[in-house]
N, C-alpha and C positions, 0 to 999 in steps of 0.2 A: 480136585475132588470136592464135591459139594458136601458140606458138613452141617449146614443149617438152611432152612427154607421157611417162608411165611407167605401168606396171602393178605392183600390189602382188604380193608373192611368193605369196600365197594366191589370187591372181587375182580377188579380190572387189571391188577398187577400182582406179580410174584417177585419176591426178592430171594436171592440165594447168596450164601457166604461160603468161602472156600478155605482149604488148608494150603499151607505153603509159606515160603520165606517172605513173600510180599502179598498177603491175602487181599483179594478184591471182593467187593459186594456188587452184585449185578441186579438190575431191575429189568423185568421182562413183561411183555404184554401177556396176560393170562389166557387169552383166547387164541392168539396166533403164535406165541412163543418168540415173538420178535424182540430183539434187544432194544431197551429204552435208554438206559444210562448205566454208568458204573461209578463206584466210590471206592477209595483206597483206605485200608487200615493203615495208620501211621507206621513209620519205621520201627522195626522190632516186633511187629505183629507175627503171630504164628498160626492161629486157627480161629475161625468164627464158630463159636459154640451155640449161639442163639441170636435170633434176629427178629425184628418186629416193626411194622408200620404204625405210625400214629394214626388215630382214628380219622383225622382230616386228610391223611395222605401226604402231608407236607414234610414229615420227618421220618427217618428210618434209624433205629437203634440197632447196633451190632456189637456183640460182646467178643472181645479178643482174649484168647486163653494164654497170652504171654505171661510173664512172671507176675505182673501186678494185676492181672485180670480186670480189664477196663472195658466199660461200655462207651462206645463212640456214637455220637448223634450226628447224622448227616442231614443237610438241607437238600430236599429233592427238587427244589425249584430250578429254573433254567440258569440262574446265577449262583447256584449253591456251591459250585466248585467240587473238586474231587475229594478233598480232605474233610474231616469232621469239623463241625462248628462248635462243639462242646464235647466233654467227656467226663466220666465219673468212675473212679476206681472202686470196684466191688471187693477185690482181694479174696474172693471165695468163688469156687467153680460155679458158673451160671448154666443152668439147664434150659431155662425159657425166659423170654421177655414178653410182657403183655402190656399194651397201652390202655389207659382208661377209655371207656366208651364215651365219656362226657367231657373230659378235660384233655385237650390236645397236647398239654405240656406235662402230663403225669404218666409214668409207667412204673411197672414193678418187675423185679427179677426174683427168680427162685433158683435154689441149687444147694450146694453143700452148706449145711447148717445155717441157712438164711432164707428170709423173705424180706426184700428191700424195696422201699417205695422211693422213687427218684422224681425230682421235679426239675424240668428244663426252664430256665429263664432266658427267653429268646431276646434277640436284639443284636446290635453291632458287636457287643462283647458278650455273646451267649455263654451261659454257665449252667452247670447241672449239680444239684445237691442230692444227698441221700439220707435216708433214715431207716435203720433196721427195725423191723416190727418185733414186738415182744411176744414170747410164747409162754403159756401157763406152765408153771413148774420150773421155769428158768432154763432148763436144758432144751436146746433147739434141735428139733428133728429135721434132717435134710428133706428138701422138697423137690419134686420132679416136674411138676406142671402147675399151671395157674390159669384161672378164668375169672373175669370180672362179671358181676351181676349188672343188669341194665341200669341200676340206680347210680353206678359209678362210685359207690361208697363201700360196697361189700365185695370181697374177693373170696374165692375158694382155691385151695391148693391141694395137690395130690402129694402125699408124703411117701418117702422111701420106705416108711414103716407100714404101708398099706392103708393108712387112714386118709380121709378127706377132712381138711381143716377149713373153717370159716374164719374170716378176718373182718374186723369192724374198724371203720375209720380209714382215712387216707392221709398220708404224710405223717408228720410227727404225732405220735399217740396211737398209730395203728397197732391193734392188739388182737390176739387170737380169741375167737369166740368158741363155738362148739366144735367137737371133732366127732367123726363118724367112722366106725370100722367098715372097711370096704373089701380088702383082699389080703392075702398073705405076702404078696410081692409089692414092689413099688407101683404107685399110680402114675403112669407115664403120660397120660393124656386126660384132659378135662375139657368139657364144653358146656355152655349154658345157652339154652334157647332164648332168643330175644323176641319179644312181641311188639 
């Protein structure tokens, strides 16, 4: 079963994540639907809830909904191997992953009671760190969707409470800006036009 899907920024590839005792992530040619490669969620994985390509197309992040809810980062290069090169535990349900349009090593996750900014440190011993953004008033509203502005410093998220939130800053210190009433239900999808 396909449980998550994303399109690369150059629109040449599609990635899908699946459900099952040994979930796989597949990368496909978006024009022909031909198989390109696959990556495997580590042992204990259960379901890929969110997936996203880095803006340069070199990495793919996939969130596994097993007990610790972990985002696995895969190298999509020919020598990348089937397993992840780094991972970061989010520990809260992830609805969407979105990479920065300007920094190929920064992505954000949104979901149950969070908006998290993560930074990949590539190299022979790749690692990934996280920083939870702060929300006005202290109580965090669950978020369902996310989109980056073209400046790579501002993000917008769609709340489960029907509001659209703006976020200022990337990494440590990211904080909520303005919020806008949008609808009565959750905002499940956001997009920003790039010029």
